[in-house]
DRENVO-932537 format. One record per residue (C-alpha): residue in one letter; residue number from 1; z negated, x, y negated. Coordinates in steps of 0.05 Angstrom, whole numbers, plus 5000, padded with zeros to 4 digits. Each point is the difference from the previous one (the first is absolute). Layout:
BEGIN
+---------+-----+------+------+------+
: residuo : num :   zz :   xx :   yy :
+---------+-----+------+------+------+
:       A : NUM :    Z :    X :    Y :
...
+---------+-----+------+------+------+
END
This chain:
BEGIN
+---------+-----+------+------+------+
: residuo : num :   zz :   xx :   yy :
+---------+-----+------+------+------+
:       M :   1 : 5006 : 5007 : 5003 :
:       S :   2 : 5015 : 5024 : 4928 :
:       I :   3 : 4961 : 5001 : 4935 :
:       Q :   4 : 5035 : 4968 : 4945 :
:       T :   5 : 4977 : 4978 : 4926 :
:       T :   6 : 5059 : 4968 : 4973 :
:       A :   7 : 5031 : 4946 : 5031 :
:       P :   8 : 5073 : 4995 : 5029 :
:       S :   9 : 5065 : 4982 : 4957 :
:       P :  10 : 5023 : 4927 : 5014 :
:       A :  11 : 5062 : 5035 : 5024 :
:       A :  12 : 4961 : 5054 : 5051 :
:       E :  13 : 4966 : 4944 : 5023 :
:       A :  14 : 5066 : 4958 : 5006 :
:       A :  15 : 5038 : 5071 : 5038 :
:       G :  16 : 4945 : 4998 : 5049 :
:       L :  17 : 5003 : 4922 : 5020 :
:       G :  18 : 5072 : 5003 : 5003 :
:       K :  19 : 4997 : 5066 : 5052 :
:       L :  20 : 4954 : 4950 : 5047 :
:       S :  21 : 5030 : 4973 : 5071 :
:       T :  22 : 5016 : 4913 : 4996 :
:       V :  23 : 4941 : 4993 : 5040 :
:       D :  24 : 4955 : 5040 : 4946 :
:       R :  25 : 5026 : 4980 : 4955 :
:       F :  26 : 4992 : 4924 : 5014 :
:       L :  27 : 4936 : 5008 : 5031 :
:       P :  28 : 4967 : 4941 : 4952 :
:       V :  29 : 5060 : 4949 : 5035 :
:       W :  30 : 4991 : 5005 : 5066 :
:       I :  31 : 4932 : 4989 : 4986 :
:       I :  32 : 5017 : 4941 : 4963 :
:       A :  33 : 5050 : 4982 : 5054 :
:       A :  34 : 4956 : 4994 : 5056 :
:       M :  35 : 4963 : 4948 : 4964 :
:       A :  36 : 5065 : 4960 : 4996 :
:       V :  37 : 5016 : 5008 : 5070 :
:       G :  38 : 4928 : 4984 : 5014 :
:       L :  39 : 5001 : 4933 : 4959 :
:       L :  40 : 5066 : 4979 : 5031 :
:       L :  41 : 4985 : 5021 : 5065 :
:       G :  42 : 4925 : 4949 : 4992 :
:       K :  43 : 5048 : 4949 : 4963 :
:       F :  44 : 5061 : 4991 : 5046 :
:       I :  45 : 4967 : 5016 : 5079 :
:       P :  46 : 4962 : 4937 : 5019 :
:       G :  47 : 4934 : 5020 : 5024 :
:       L :  48 : 4999 : 5074 : 4980 :
:       N :  49 : 4944 : 4992 : 4963 :
:       T :  50 : 4960 : 4967 : 5055 :
:       A :  51 : 5022 : 5050 : 5050 :
:       L :  52 : 4982 : 5063 : 4960 :
:       D :  53 : 4930 : 4969 : 4984 :
:       A :  54 : 4984 : 4987 : 5070 :
:       L :  55 : 4996 : 5071 : 5015 :
:       K :  56 : 4931 : 5018 : 4979 :
:       I :  57 : 4934 : 5021 : 5022 :
:       G :  58 : 4941 : 4962 : 4965 :
:       S :  59 : 5032 : 4995 : 4924 :
:       V :  60 : 5046 : 5064 : 5011 :
:       S :  61 : 5071 : 4990 : 5008 :
:       L :  62 : 5018 : 5059 : 5046 :
:       P :  63 : 5081 : 5003 : 4967 :
:       I :  64 : 4968 : 5018 : 4941 :
:       A :  65 : 4951 : 5034 : 5026 :
:       V :  66 : 5042 : 5045 : 5030 :
:       G :  67 : 5050 : 5009 : 4939 :
:       L :  68 : 4939 : 5019 : 4961 :
:       L :  69 : 4985 : 5044 : 5040 :
:       V :  70 : 5056 : 5035 : 5010 :
:       M :  71 : 5011 : 4999 : 4914 :
:       M :  72 : 4928 : 5028 : 5004 :
:       Y :  73 : 4989 : 5059 : 5047 :
:       P :  74 : 5058 : 5056 : 4980 :
:       V :  75 : 4962 : 4987 : 4927 :
:       L :  76 : 4934 : 5014 : 5020 :
:       A :  77 : 5028 : 5058 : 5052 :
:       K :  78 : 5021 : 5037 : 4934 :
:       V :  79 : 4924 : 4993 : 4974 :
:       R :  80 : 4964 : 5066 : 4988 :
:       Y :  81 : 4938 : 4985 : 5030 :
:       N :  82 : 4963 : 5049 : 4977 :
:       E :  83 : 5014 : 5005 : 4930 :
:       T :  84 : 4967 : 4923 : 4993 :
:       G :  85 : 4938 : 5028 : 4986 :
:       R :  86 : 5024 : 5017 : 4929 :
:       V :  87 : 5019 : 4934 : 4988 :
:       L :  88 : 4930 : 4970 : 5014 :
:       A :  89 : 4976 : 5062 : 4965 :
:       D :  90 : 5041 : 4965 : 4933 :
:       R :  91 : 4944 : 4946 : 4984 :
:       R :  92 : 5044 : 4974 : 4938 :
:       L :  93 : 5050 : 4977 : 5051 :
:       M :  94 : 4960 : 4974 : 5043 :
:       I :  95 : 4955 : 4955 : 4945 :
:       T :  96 : 5066 : 4981 : 4970 :
:       S :  97 : 5025 : 4980 : 5062 :
:       L :  98 : 4945 : 4952 : 5023 :
:       V :  99 : 5000 : 4985 : 4930 :
:       L : 100 : 5061 : 4971 : 5000 :
:       N : 101 : 5016 : 4977 : 5075 :
:       W : 102 : 4929 : 4958 : 5005 :
:       L : 103 : 4979 : 4983 : 4923 :
:       L : 104 : 5064 : 4990 : 4965 :
:       A : 105 : 5049 : 4987 : 5033 :
:       P : 106 : 4972 : 4935 : 5040 :
:       A : 107 : 4980 : 4979 : 4938 :
:       F : 108 : 5068 : 5001 : 4972 :
:       M : 109 : 5029 : 4964 : 5053 :
:       F : 110 : 4946 : 4943 : 4998 :
:       A : 111 : 5013 : 4993 : 4917 :
:       L : 112 : 5075 : 5006 : 5016 :
:       A : 113 : 4989 : 4945 : 5066 :
:       W : 114 : 4968 : 4947 : 4947 :
:       I : 115 : 5042 : 5016 : 4939 :
:       F : 116 : 5073 : 4994 : 5034 :
:       V : 117 : 4980 : 4948 : 5058 :
:       P : 118 : 4935 : 4964 : 4974 :
:       D : 119 : 5024 : 4929 : 5028 :
:       L : 120 : 5018 : 5025 : 5066 :
:       P : 121 : 4937 : 5017 : 5038 :
:       E : 122 : 5031 : 5025 : 5065 :
:       Y : 123 : 5048 : 5049 : 4968 :
:       R : 124 : 4941 : 5022 : 4952 :
:       T : 125 : 4958 : 5016 : 5056 :
:       G : 126 : 5050 : 5037 : 5035 :
:       L : 127 : 5009 : 5047 : 4946 :
:       I : 128 : 4936 : 5012 : 4992 :
:       I : 129 : 5004 : 5021 : 5074 :
:       V : 130 : 5058 : 5043 : 4986 :
:       G : 131 : 4962 : 5035 : 4948 :
:       L : 132 : 4940 : 5014 : 5050 :
:       A : 133 : 5042 : 5035 : 5053 :
:       R : 134 : 5003 : 5070 : 4965 :
:       C : 135 : 5066 : 5036 : 5036 :
:       I : 136 : 4980 : 5037 : 5063 :
:       A : 137 : 5075 : 5013 : 5021 :
:       M : 138 : 5069 : 5005 : 4968 :
:       V : 139 : 4972 : 5022 : 4931 :
:       M : 140 : 5013 : 5074 : 5045 :
:       I : 141 : 5070 : 5001 : 4991 :
:       W : 142 : 4999 : 4978 : 4936 :
:       N : 143 : 4952 : 5056 : 4982 :
:       D : 144 : 5049 : 5049 : 5042 :
:       L : 145 : 5059 : 4970 : 4965 :
:       A : 146 : 4974 : 5015 : 4933 :
:       C : 147 : 4975 : 5077 : 5021 :
:       G : 148 : 4931 : 4973 : 4992 :
:       D : 149 : 4928 : 5045 : 5032 :
:       R : 150 : 5010 : 4978 : 5070 :
:       E : 151 : 4930 : 5021 : 5024 :
:       A : 152 : 4972 : 4964 : 4937 :
:       A : 153 : 5044 : 4935 : 5035 :
:       A : 154 : 4958 : 5016 : 5059 :
:       V : 155 : 4936 : 5005 : 4977 :
:       L : 156 : 5009 : 4937 : 4945 :
:       V : 157 : 5028 : 4953 : 5059 :
:       F : 158 : 4947 : 5015 : 5047 :
:       I : 159 : 4949 : 4995 : 4942 :
:       N : 160 : 5033 : 4933 : 4989 :
:       S : 161 : 5011 : 4980 : 5079 :
:       V : 162 : 4915 : 5005 : 5014 :
:       F : 163 : 4989 : 4962 : 4921 :
:       Q : 164 : 5037 : 4947 : 5036 :
:       V : 165 : 4969 : 4992 : 5051 :
:       L : 166 : 4936 : 5004 : 4972 :
:       A : 167 : 5008 : 4955 : 4932 :
:       F : 168 : 5061 : 4958 : 5011 :
:       G : 169 : 4960 : 4941 : 5032 :
:       A : 170 : 4956 : 5007 : 4932 :
:       L : 171 : 5042 : 5009 : 4953 :
:       G : 172 : 5043 : 4935 : 5027 :
:       W : 173 : 4939 : 4965 : 4991 :
:       F : 174 : 4976 : 5027 : 4935 :
:       Y : 175 : 5074 : 4977 : 4974 :
:       L : 176 : 5007 : 4939 : 5027 :
:       Q : 177 : 4930 : 4970 : 4990 :
:       V : 178 : 4958 : 5042 : 4954 :
:       V : 179 : 5052 : 5005 : 4950 :
:       P : 180 : 5029 : 4944 : 4989 :
:       G : 181 : 4931 : 4968 : 4997 :
:       W : 182 : 4975 : 5039 : 4954 :
:       L : 183 : 5057 : 4975 : 4956 :
:       G : 184 : 5003 : 4928 : 5022 :
:       L : 185 : 5057 : 5008 : 5037 :
:       P : 186 : 5014 : 4971 : 5077 :
:       V : 187 : 4968 : 5045 : 5048 :
:       T : 188 : 5044 : 5012 : 5072 :
:       S : 189 : 4969 : 5001 : 5066 :
:       A : 190 : 5022 : 5059 : 5046 :
:       D : 191 : 4967 : 5024 : 5063 :
:       F : 192 : 5039 : 5073 : 5003 :
:       S : 193 : 4993 : 5032 : 5066 :
:       F : 194 : 4974 : 5072 : 5013 :
:       G : 195 : 5031 : 5005 : 5060 :
:       S : 196 : 5068 : 4991 : 4972 :
:       I : 197 : 4994 : 5046 : 4940 :
:       T : 198 : 4965 : 5061 : 5047 :
:       I : 199 : 5062 : 4989 : 5051 :
:       S : 200 : 5044 : 5000 : 4939 :
:       V : 201 : 4974 : 5056 : 4971 :
:       L : 202 : 4999 : 5043 : 5074 :
:       V : 203 : 5072 : 4973 : 5018 :
:       F : 204 : 5042 : 5020 : 4940 :
:       L : 205 : 4958 : 5059 : 4978 :
:       G : 206 : 4955 : 5025 : 5056 :
:       L : 207 : 5047 : 5006 : 5044 :
:       P : 208 : 5057 : 5047 : 4963 :
:       L : 209 : 4939 : 5034 : 4969 :
:       L : 210 : 4977 : 5022 : 5060 :
:       A : 211 : 5068 : 5017 : 5036 :
:       G : 212 : 5020 : 5035 : 4931 :
:       F : 213 : 4933 : 5054 : 5003 :
:       L : 214 : 5015 : 5015 : 5077 :
:       T : 215 : 5061 : 5012 : 4986 :
:       R : 216 : 4997 : 5045 : 4947 :
:       T : 217 : 4935 : 5035 : 5034 :
:       V : 218 : 5039 : 5013 : 5065 :
:       G : 219 : 5064 : 5019 : 4973 :
:       E : 220 : 4975 : 5049 : 4958 :
:       R : 221 : 4959 : 5025 : 5041 :
:       A : 222 : 5058 : 5011 : 5054 :
:       K : 223 : 5055 : 5025 : 4952 :
:       G : 224 : 4969 : 5010 : 4938 :
:       R : 225 : 5005 : 4961 : 4927 :
:       D : 226 : 5072 : 5042 : 4985 :
:       W : 227 : 5035 : 4965 : 5062 :
:       Y : 228 : 4954 : 4939 : 4998 :
:       E : 229 : 5030 : 4993 : 4928 :
:       G : 230 : 5056 : 5028 : 4995 :
:       T : 231 : 5038 : 4975 : 5062 :
:       F : 232 : 4951 : 4940 : 5039 :
:       L : 233 : 4990 : 4959 : 4929 :
:       P : 234 : 5078 : 5000 : 4985 :
:       R : 235 : 5015 : 4966 : 5066 :
:       L : 236 : 4944 : 4951 : 5005 :
:       G : 237 : 5001 : 4978 : 4920 :
:       P : 238 : 5058 : 4952 : 5003 :
:       W : 239 : 4965 : 4950 : 5044 :
:       A : 240 : 4954 : 4983 : 4947 :
:       L : 241 : 5070 : 4981 : 4969 :
:       F : 242 : 5011 : 4954 : 5060 :
:       G : 243 : 4936 : 4975 : 5008 :
:       L : 244 : 4998 : 4972 : 4920 :
:       L : 245 : 5074 : 4975 : 5015 :
:       F : 246 : 4975 : 4963 : 5061 :
:       T : 247 : 4937 : 4980 : 4975 :
:       I : 248 : 5035 : 4961 : 4949 :
:       T : 249 : 5051 : 4965 : 5040 :
:       L : 250 : 4942 : 4977 : 5030 :
:       L : 251 : 4965 : 4977 : 4944 :
:       F : 252 : 5053 : 4966 : 4978 :
:       A : 253 : 5026 : 4964 : 5053 :
:       L : 254 : 4932 : 4970 : 5016 :
:       Q : 255 : 4989 : 4960 : 4941 :
:       G : 256 : 5085 : 4989 : 4988 :
:       Q : 257 : 4990 : 4937 : 5006 :
:       T : 258 : 4941 : 4984 : 4955 :
:       I : 259 : 5029 : 5045 : 4950 :
:       T : 260 : 5064 : 4968 : 4993 :
:       S : 261 : 4980 : 4929 : 5003 :
:       Q : 262 : 4945 : 5006 : 4941 :
:       P : 263 : 5036 : 5034 : 4949 :
:       F : 264 : 4957 : 4975 : 4931 :
:       D : 265 : 4935 : 5015 : 5041 :
:       V : 266 : 5023 : 5073 : 5019 :
:       V : 267 : 5015 : 5002 : 4920 :
:       R : 268 : 4930 : 4976 : 4988 :
:       V : 269 : 4968 : 5049 : 5032 :
:       A : 270 : 5052 : 5058 : 4981 :
:       V : 271 : 4977 : 5008 : 4938 :
:       P : 272 : 4929 : 5008 : 4996 :
:       L : 273 : 5017 : 5053 : 5057 :
:       L : 274 : 5047 : 5032 : 4963 :
:       V : 275 : 4959 : 5006 : 4937 :
:       Y : 276 : 4948 : 5034 : 5053 :
:       F : 277 : 5042 : 5047 : 5021 :
:       V : 278 : 5028 : 5030 : 4939 :
:       V : 279 : 4934 : 4994 : 4963 :
:       V : 280 : 4955 : 5030 : 5037 :
:       F : 281 : 5044 : 5051 : 5020 :
:       G : 282 : 5008 : 5022 : 4929 :
:       A : 283 : 4926 : 5000 : 4997 :
:       G : 284 : 4997 : 5043 : 5059 :
:       M : 285 : 5038 : 5050 : 4966 :
:       G : 286 : 4976 : 4998 : 4936 :
:       I : 287 : 4932 : 5001 : 5019 :
:       G : 288 : 5015 : 5068 : 5046 :
:       R : 289 : 5050 : 5035 : 4943 :
:       A : 290 : 4937 : 4995 : 4959 :
:       L : 291 : 4949 : 5026 : 5040 :
:       G : 292 : 5045 : 5055 : 5014 :
:       L : 293 : 5015 : 4994 : 5071 :
:       G : 294 : 5065 : 5023 : 5001 :
:       Y : 295 : 5064 : 4972 : 5020 :
:       A : 296 : 4993 : 5000 : 5077 :
:       K : 297 : 4923 : 4968 : 4998 :
:       T : 298 : 5018 : 4943 : 4944 :
:       T : 299 : 5053 : 4980 : 5037 :
:       T : 300 : 4966 : 4994 : 5068 :
:       L : 301 : 4940 : 4968 : 4959 :
:       A : 302 : 5062 : 4948 : 4967 :
:       F : 303 : 5029 : 4979 : 5064 :
:       T : 304 : 4933 : 4994 : 5046 :
:       A : 305 : 4977 : 4951 : 4946 :
:       A : 306 : 5064 : 4962 : 4985 :
:       G : 307 : 5017 : 4991 : 5081 :
:       N : 308 : 4964 : 4951 : 5042 :
:       N : 309 : 4983 : 4990 : 5079 :
:       F : 310 : 5049 : 4939 : 5004 :
:       E : 311 : 4991 : 5001 : 5070 :
:       L : 312 : 4931 : 4983 : 4994 :
:       A : 313 : 5015 : 4942 : 4951 :
:       I : 314 : 5043 : 4971 : 5038 :
:       A : 315 : 4953 : 5007 : 5068 :
:       V : 316 : 4945 : 4970 : 4963 :
:       A : 317 : 5040 : 4943 : 4964 :
:       I : 318 : 5018 : 4975 : 5061 :
:       G : 319 : 4953 : 5013 : 5038 :
:       T : 320 : 4946 : 4964 : 4945 :
:       F : 321 : 5046 : 4942 : 4977 :
:       G : 322 : 5061 : 4988 : 5041 :
:       V : 323 : 5071 : 5038 : 5014 :
:       T : 324 : 5038 : 4933 : 4956 :
:       S : 325 : 4936 : 5012 : 4944 :
:       G : 326 : 5016 : 5015 : 4936 :
:       Q : 327 : 4946 : 5061 : 5001 :
:       A : 328 : 5056 : 5035 : 5049 :
:       L : 329 : 5061 : 4980 : 4969 :
:       A : 330 : 4966 : 5039 : 4941 :
:       G : 331 : 4987 : 5057 : 5049 :
:       V : 332 : 5067 : 5005 : 5026 :
:       V : 333 : 5031 : 5005 : 4930 :
:       G : 334 : 4957 : 5059 : 4979 :
:       P : 335 : 5053 : 5053 : 5045 :
:       L : 336 : 5050 : 4955 : 4974 :
:       I : 337 : 4978 : 5035 : 4929 :
:       E : 338 : 4970 : 5057 : 5024 :
:       V : 339 : 5047 : 5039 : 5029 :
:       P : 340 : 5065 : 4997 : 4951 :
:       V : 341 : 4950 : 5005 : 4943 :
:       L : 342 : 4964 : 5057 : 5034 :
:       I : 343 : 5065 : 5039 : 5017 :
:       A : 344 : 5012 : 4992 : 4920 :
:       L : 345 : 4939 : 5034 : 4984 :
:       V : 346 : 5018 : 5057 : 5040 :
:       Y : 347 : 5057 : 5015 : 4948 :
:       V : 348 : 4959 : 4983 : 4945 :
:       A : 349 : 4943 : 5041 : 5026 :
:       L : 350 : 5055 : 5064 : 5006 :
:       W : 351 : 5033 : 4983 : 4925 :
:       A : 352 : 4915 : 5001 : 4975 :
:       R : 353 : 4991 : 5070 : 5039 :
:       T : 354 : 5069 : 5028 : 4956 :
:       R : 355 : 4967 : 4968 : 4932 :
:       F : 356 : 4932 : 5010 : 5010 :
:       F : 357 : 4978 : 5044 : 5046 :
:       T : 358 : 5008 : 5077 : 5005 :
:       H : 359 : 5023 : 5012 : 5077 :
:       Q : 360 : 5066 : 4979 : 5018 :
:       P : 361 : 5006 : 4951 : 5078 :
:       R : 362 : 5028 : 5034 : 5051 :
:       S : 363 : 5059 : 4959 : 4982 :
:       A : 364 : 5028 : 4958 : 4941 :
:       W : 365 : 5011 : 4942 : 5032 :
:       P : 366 : 4968 : 4976 : 5080 :
:       T : 367 : 5052 : 5002 : 5054 :
:       S : 368 : 4999 : 4987 : 5073 :
:       R : 369 : 4986 : 5074 : 5001 :
:       D : 370 : 4925 : 4992 : 4971 :
:       F : 371 : 4991 : 4964 : 5082 :
:       R : 372 : 5015 : 5064 : 5026 :
+---------+-----+------+------+------+
END
């Protein structure tokens, strides 16, 4: 990684972009195409969503679990776990992340839910649940594409997972019953399953984290770090992209009929989600820069705060309120908005680096090569 104090000219950026292969230049297009394919499959193949939804153990969808594991494993195999101590030692990063994730972001989503859908209690509750489900999976992909700090991302995601198990139920009670009661607003009763939350964390983070740690430990001991990072990781890396596209296609195939049959409701839910992702991400970037965390940690802080664990939000909404409920629809709309918005914010982050931070990323633009 080179160090450069001046931003590249637009002409230089355009020239670099022009040298990329078709696959590399249009990575966002492939992601959007996967979303479209999923929606079309879900809408036009009768019973597909039912068949896919039937492949589950408890509240965990097996197809989605496979996709997420394939997506997460290569990213977590890249993490240098012996360097995570420096992340834990950075109190500014740790405290700021906890405040953003568990105080400010849920409160902000609560406010947005009441501002944008005060007349739709089911959607309002679903949005609040999305705000409580802090990201523990796909954020690793966005962080990697934006050249964030992998070790910091692994630590923050792990901390989010612990807090998710311990605090999700209590925060749900607080934002659905206590706060509305204080404000004289209608309250919502919800009994969240501690078991479902724990299983979600173990499946979507615990398994790939353990696999990534063991792979690096065994690989480096057997062949050394040079072989592991220079030979093994480039072969393993592309599977993260395959897993990402597979997961996105499945998510939208599962809910294609619901999304396309209720477009107005989707828009009502989408607007506060869009505001949430952009504002929380911007707050993370601004706070990180003000604290002098540097680009890599600032980007990681912003993405871990802005992303949400939509797998958990959907599972909790369906398990608590039913698969056809408005709460479940709000959870489903989460990835519909989050995926394109956060891939766009990857580009925003890389643009901000050339303008507001000293160090340059390894590439001016995210490409499929960044999965290798």
